[in-house]
C-alpha positions as CSV (number, residue, x, y, z in Angstrom):
1,M,0.0,0.0,0.0
2,I,1.3,3.5,-0.9
3,G,1.0,6.0,1.9
4,R,0.4,9.7,1.5
5,G,4.0,10.5,2.3
6,T,5.2,8.2,-0.6
7,L,2.7,9.9,-3.0
8,V,3.9,13.4,-2.0
9,V,7.5,12.4,-2.5
10,G,6.7,10.9,-5.9
11,L,4.9,14.1,-7.0
12,L,7.9,16.2,-5.9
13,L,10.4,14.1,-7.6
14,F,8.5,13.5,-10.8
15,P,6.2,16.4,-11.7
16,E,4.5,16.5,-15.1
17,H,7.1,16.6,-18.0
18,A,6.3,20.1,-19.2
19,G,9.9,21.3,-19.3
20,P,11.1,24.5,-17.7
21,A,9.4,27.6,-19.1
22,S,12.7,29.5,-19.3
23,I,14.2,27.2,-22.0
24,R,12.1,27.7,-25.1
25,W,12.2,24.1,-26.3
26,R,11.2,23.7,-29.9
27,T,9.2,20.6,-30.8
28,D,9.1,21.0,-34.6
29,E,12.4,19.4,-35.8
30,A,12.3,20.9,-39.3
31,G,11.7,24.4,-37.9
32,A,14.5,23.9,-35.3
33,R,16.9,22.8,-38.0
34,A,15.9,25.8,-40.2
35,E,16.6,28.1,-37.2
36,A,19.9,26.4,-36.5
37,L,21.0,26.9,-40.1
38,R,19.9,30.5,-40.2
39,S,21.6,31.3,-36.9
40,G,24.6,29.1,-37.2
41,R,24.0,27.6,-33.8
42,A,24.1,23.9,-33.1
43,L,21.0,21.9,-32.2
44,L,20.6,20.7,-28.7
45,V,18.3,17.7,-28.7
46,D,16.6,16.5,-25.5
47,A,15.3,13.0,-26.3
48,W,12.8,12.2,-23.6
49,A,9.7,10.2,-22.8
50,D,6.9,10.8,-20.4
51,W,7.6,7.5,-18.6
52,C,11.4,8.3,-18.1
53,A,12.2,9.2,-14.5
54,G,15.7,10.4,-15.5
55,C,14.1,12.8,-18.0
56,K,11.9,14.3,-15.3
57,L,15.0,14.7,-13.0
58,L,16.8,16.5,-15.8
59,D,13.9,19.0,-16.0
60,R,13.7,19.4,-12.2
61,N,17.4,19.7,-11.5
62,T,19.5,20.3,-14.6
63,W,17.4,22.3,-17.2
64,S,16.2,24.5,-14.4
65,D,19.7,25.5,-13.3
66,P,20.4,29.2,-14.3
67,A,23.9,28.5,-15.7
68,V,22.6,25.6,-17.8
69,R,19.6,27.6,-19.0
70,T,21.9,30.5,-20.0
71,E,24.4,28.2,-21.8
72,V,21.5,26.5,-23.8
73,Q,19.8,29.8,-24.8
74,E,23.1,31.4,-25.9
75,R,24.7,28.6,-27.8
76,F,22.0,26.3,-29.1
77,V,18.7,25.9,-30.7
78,P,17.0,23.7,-28.1
79,L,14.8,20.9,-29.6
80,R,12.8,18.4,-27.5
81,I,11.9,15.1,-29.1
82,D,9.2,13.1,-27.4
83,L,10.0,9.3,-27.7
84,S,7.3,8.2,-25.3
85,H,6.0,5.5,-27.8
86,V,9.1,3.5,-28.4
87,D,7.1,0.4,-29.3
88,G,5.4,2.3,-32.1
89,P,6.3,5.2,-34.4
90,D,9.1,6.4,-32.2
91,E,11.2,3.2,-32.6
92,A,12.5,4.3,-36.0
93,R,13.3,7.7,-34.6
94,L,15.4,6.1,-31.8
95,R,17.4,4.2,-34.4
96,T,17.9,7.3,-36.6
97,L,19.2,9.3,-33.7
98,G,21.3,6.4,-32.4
99,V,19.6,6.6,-29.0
100,E,19.8,3.4,-27.0
101,A,18.7,4.8,-23.6
102,L,16.9,7.8,-22.2
103,P,17.3,10.5,-21.2
104,A,19.7,11.3,-24.1
105,V,21.0,14.8,-24.9
106,L,22.6,15.3,-28.3
107,V,24.6,18.2,-29.7
108,C,24.0,18.2,-33.4
109,A,25.2,20.2,-36.4
110,P,22.6,22.6,-37.8
111,R,21.7,20.1,-40.5
112,G,20.7,17.5,-38.0
113,C,21.9,14.6,-35.8
114,D,23.7,11.5,-36.8
115,G,25.3,8.5,-35.0
116,D,28.4,10.5,-34.3
117,S,26.7,13.5,-32.6
118,P,28.2,14.1,-29.1
119,R,25.7,12.8,-26.5
120,S,25.1,12.5,-22.8
121,V,23.0,9.5,-21.8
122,G,21.3,9.1,-18.4
123,Y,20.7,11.7,-15.8
124,V,23.4,14.2,-15.2
125,G,23.4,17.1,-12.8
126,P,24.0,20.8,-13.7
127,G,27.8,20.8,-13.3
128,E,28.3,17.8,-15.5
129,M,25.8,19.1,-18.1
130,L,27.7,22.4,-18.3
131,V,30.9,20.5,-19.0
132,F,29.1,18.6,-21.8
133,L,27.5,21.7,-23.2
134,R,30.7,23.7,-23.3
135,K,32.6,21.3,-25.5
136,P,32.9,22.4,-29.1
137,A,29.8,21.8,-31.1
138,P,29.8,20.0,-34.5
139,S,29.5,22.5,-37.4
140,R,28.8,20.3,-40.5
């Protein structure tokens, strides 16, 4: 039996996956790519799923960090790809991105992602994410 305390802790750790309002996540991949090409900025892809606990922790702890938000907004076109239905239409998308586990964060050239795109897999805190985000982004 789940007690009220357990339920409250669960709600605090795993709120709805809406994403922090301060990062303007794009959900239209073609539009995000066009913006990346126009601006010369790399794509930052957050591959997530509504059932992914690590994805929710990224939202709560990492994407909400002020230094991480600033780095994302200044250097990238942020794109969030929903892979909640991996047993259906999202399965092919997983293969195309080369994603084997979630959460996965990819830094992609403006033209899009490939199997060689730098990636962070699994939950990482703000400090580790900043190190990842500050590496040189692919340009081709």
